[in-house]
N, C-alpha and C positions, 0 to 999 in steps of 0.2 A: 504493500500500500504506500510505502514511502516513495516509491518510484513514480507514482501517479502525479504528485505535485511537481516533481522535477520535469516530467513530460509536459505538463501544462505550461511550465515556465519556458521550456525550449520552444514550444509551439507559438508563444507570443513574440519571439525574437524575429524581427523582419528579415526576410531572406532577399538578398540582392540578386537580381536577375542580370546575368552577364550579357553584355551586348556583344553581338558577333564582331570579331575582329575584321578590319578591312582586308581584302584580298591582297596578297603580296605580289602575285604575278597575274598577267592577263594576256590573252592573244586576240587578234582581230584581223579582219580583212577590210579593204577600202577600195573605192572606185572614185574617179574624179578626172579633172582636166586642168590645164593651165595654158596661158597665153602670154606672150611678151608684150611690153608696152610699145604701141605703135606711135612713133614720134610724129608730132604735128597733127594727130587726129584725136580730138577731144569730144567727138560725138558719143552720146550715150550708147553703150553696147558695142562700140567699135574700138575703143582705146586700148584694149588688152587682147587683141585677136591675132597678133602676128605670130606665125609659127605655132598654131593651135595644136596642143598635144592632149590626147586622152589615154587613160590607162587604168591599171589596177595594181594592188599590192597587198602585202601582209606585214604585220607588225606585232611586236611584243613589248610590254612595259613592266616595270617593277617599281613598287613603292619603296622609297628609301627612308623617309622620315617625315611624319606628319602628312602635309599635303604634297610634298615633293615626290617626283617620280622621274625615272629615266626611261627612254624608249629607243628601240632600234627597229628599222624598217627596210624592206626591199620592195621597190616598185618598178613596173615596166610601163613605158609610155611610147606611143607612136603618133606621128603626125596625122591629123584628121581635119575634116571640114564640118564636124558636128559639134555644137548645135548651130554654129555660124559658118556659112560657106566661105571658102577662101577667096579673098578679093582678087579680081583679075590682074591687079597691079603687082601682086606678090609672085615671086618666082615659085614654080611648083616644086617645093622641096620635099624630099622623103627622108624623114628622120625617125630613128628608133633608139630609145635610151633606156638604160637601167640605172636606177638611183639607189644607192646604198647610203642610209642616213642614220645618225644618232642624235638624240635631243634630250634636253632636260626641261622640266616644267613643274607647274603647281596646279592642283585642283582645288575647287571650292564647291561646297554643297549648297546649292541655292534652295532647294526643297528636298523632301524625301525621295522625289522621283526625278529631279533635275539637278545636274551639276555642270559646271563650266571649268575650263582650263586654259592656261596660256603656256607656250613653250618656245624655246629657241634652240636651233640645232644647225648641223652641217653634215657634209659628207662628200661623196664623189659621184660623178656621173660618167658612165661609159656610153658614148653615143656614136652611132654610125649615121652619116649624112650622105645623101646622094642628090644630084641635080642633073637635069638633062644638059647635054653638050652637043651641039650640032644636031643632025637629023636622026642619027641612030646610035649615039654613044651616051654613056652615063659616066659622070664623074663621082667618085666615092672617096670618103675619108673616115677613119675611125679615130676618135679622140677620147682622152681621159681628162676630165675637168673638175675643179672643185665646185661646190654649191653650198649656200647657206640660206637660212630662212628664219622668220619669226611667224608665229601663228597663234590663233585662238579658236576655241570650239565649245560646243555644248553637247551634252549627252542626256538622252531620255531613257530612264530605266524601264525596260520592258517586262522584266521578271527578275527572279533571284539571280544576281550575277550577270545579267545580260543587258547590254546598253546599245541603243541606236543613236548615232551621233552625226554631226556635221561640223566641218572646220573650214577655216580660211587661212591661207598662208601667203605671205609675200616672199617670193624667192629671189635670190641673187645668184645668177648662174651664167654660163656661156651662151651667147647667141651669135648667129651668123648673119651679117648684113650683106645683102646681095644687090647688085645692079644688073637686072636681066640683060640689058643691052651690052654690059661689059663682058658677057660670056659668049658673045658672037665669035665664031671661029676665026674670022678675019682679023679680029683685034689682037690676036696672039701670034700672028705670023705663022711660021711653020711649026707643026706639032701641037700637042695638047698642053694647056697651061698646067703649072705645078699645082696639084690639089691642095697642098699645104698652104699656098698663098691664097687660093680661092676660099678655103675653109679656115680662114684666120679668125678665130672667135674673140669676142670682146665681152666684158662683163655687162650684163643687162638685168633688168628687173622684170619679173613675171608675177601674175596673180593666179593663185591656185585655189580651187574649191574641191572638197572631198566629202563623201558620205561613207560611214563605216559602221560595222557591227563589232562590238567588243565583248569578250566573254571572260569573266574571272575564273581563275584556276583554283 
């Protein structure tokens, strides 16, 4: 009988319910596109359409401390005319790129079902570029170039550990500026021009939008 009062005493002690710890790792897939800034064209919907690229990728991130996280990703992009067709004044460039990137960022919980984040990162781009030359020849070049970016995004919680998100990045990476008339065969005299000179990249800015699905592990 002495144990019964002790049992009642223990029953009155409030029990703390442990909150689930945030996931340390997650994996995701994403799809999106980017375009370079078109100099001198400030029309709405036209300013960031130069060398339009569409693609998809996979990424993984790890929480490191509080809201901070690190991320690594691999994306594949190809030149495209969707959703905006390529202007007739642009050289018909065929570009295929692989982007390997790492980033650091911070997340904030807006509501129980919505969170946002910012990040900054960089990496390398392996790109293969081709343009028509003459009537039946193609000029090609493969380059490895650095890239950097800053970005922000939001994520909507779909279920336990699953998020649907959208992000926007400003990229700083290599771009190729062409004068279509400058590739006329007669302008180079005898023989084909040096592709390294034609494909001399310069640093340029691009705007990128992506949608993704992320899953906590």
